[in-house]
C-alpha positions in Angstrom: 14.1 -4.4 -5.8 10.6 -3.0 -5.0 10.6 0.2 -3.0 7.5 0.8 -0.9 6.9 4.2 0.6 4.0 4.7 3.0 2.4 8.1 3.6 1.6 9.0 7.2 0.2 12.2 8.6 -0.1 12.9 12.4 0.4 9.2 13.0 -2.3 8.0 10.5 -1.3 5.9 7.5 -3.2 7.2 4.5 -1.5 5.8 1.4 1.5 4.2 -0.2 3.6 4.0 -3.4 5.3 1.0 -4.9 8.0 1.1 -7.5 10.1 -1.5 -9.3 10.2 -5.2 -9.6 11.4 -7.3 -6.7 13.8 -9.4 -8.9 13.1 -12.4 -6.7 12.2 -14.5 -9.8 11.9 -14.2 -13.5 9.3 -11.7 -14.7 6.0 -13.5 -14.9 7.1 -16.1 -12.4 8.1 -13.9 -9.5 6.0 -15.1 -6.6 7.1 -12.2 -4.3 6.0 -9.7 -6.9 2.7 -11.6 -7.4 2.1 -11.5 -3.6 2.7 -7.8 -3.5 0.3 -7.2 -6.4 -2.4 -9.4 -4.8 -2.1 -7.6 -1.5 -2.1 -4.2 -3.2 -5.2 -4.9 -5.2 -7.0 -6.3 -2.1 -6.3 -3.1 -0.3 -7.4 -0.9 -3.2 -10.6 -2.9 -3.8 -11.5 -3.0 -0.1 -11.0 0.8 0.3 -12.7 1.8 -3.0 -15.5 -0.8 -3.3 -16.2 -2.4 0.1 -15.6 0.7 2.3 -16.6 3.2 -0.4 -13.8 5.5 0.5 -12.4 8.4 -1.3 -9.3 6.8 -3.0 -7.0 8.4 -5.5 -4.8 5.9 -7.3 -2.6 5.5 -10.3 -1.2 2.3 -11.8 1.4 2.5 -14.5 1.2 -0.6 -16.6 4.6 -0.1 -18.2 6.6 0.4 -15.0 4.1 -1.3 -12.6 4.4 1.7 -10.3 1.4 2.1 -8.1 0.3 5.0 -5.9 -2.7 4.8 -3.6 -3.9 7.7 -1.5 -7.0 7.5 0.7 -8.0 10.8 2.3 -10.8 8.9 4.1 -8.1 7.3 6.3 -7.2 10.7 7.8 -9.1 12.2 10.7 -11.2 15.2 9.6 -11.6 14.0 6.0 -14.2 11.4 6.7 -17.5 12.0 8.5 -17.9 8.3 9.4 -15.3 7.6 12.1 -15.7 3.9 11.7 -14.8 4.1 8.0 -11.9 6.3 8.8 -10.6 3.9 11.4 -11.1 0.9 9.1 -9.3 2.6 6.1 -6.4 3.7 8.2 -6.2 0.3 9.9 -6.1 -1.5 6.6 -3.2 0.6 5.3 -1.4 0.3 8.6 -1.9 -3.5 8.5 -0.3 -3.5 5.0 2.6 -1.6 6.4 3.2 -4.2 9.1 2.8 -7.1 6.7 5.4 -5.6 4.3 7.8 -5.0 7.2 7.4 -8.7 8.1 8.1 -9.7 4.5 11.2 -7.4 4.5 12.8 -9.4 7.3 13.0 -12.4 5.0 13.3 -10.7 1.6 15.5 -7.8 2.6 17.4 -8.1 -0.7 14.2 -7.6 -2.7 12.1 -5.1 -0.7 12.8 -1.7 0.8 10.3 0.1 3.0 10.2 3.7 4.1 7.7 6.1 5.7 7.2 9.7 4.7 5.8 11.8 7.5 3.7 14.7 6.1 
């Protein structure tokens, strides 16, 4: 099972952590795990490269654990309000997408929110 924890502060989503393999398929052929990886890298590349946000992330190649924290998504940490809005909205959108997936793949995904 893959556990996804989203970080939220004062209502703003600003990061997430993913741990574990979904177990939906054999390692290397797990389409659910591949979908999560693709979405995660899209989020990370959009924040870091396209939006030029301040992003702190770690990817553990052995465990596949991923942590993404984007201070630019928090009000007061980003001078450009449009960038802050876009970064927070992107992470919020990922949260909703994962929740939609969890409805169908509840045996393979677990989602939680940590309010800071």
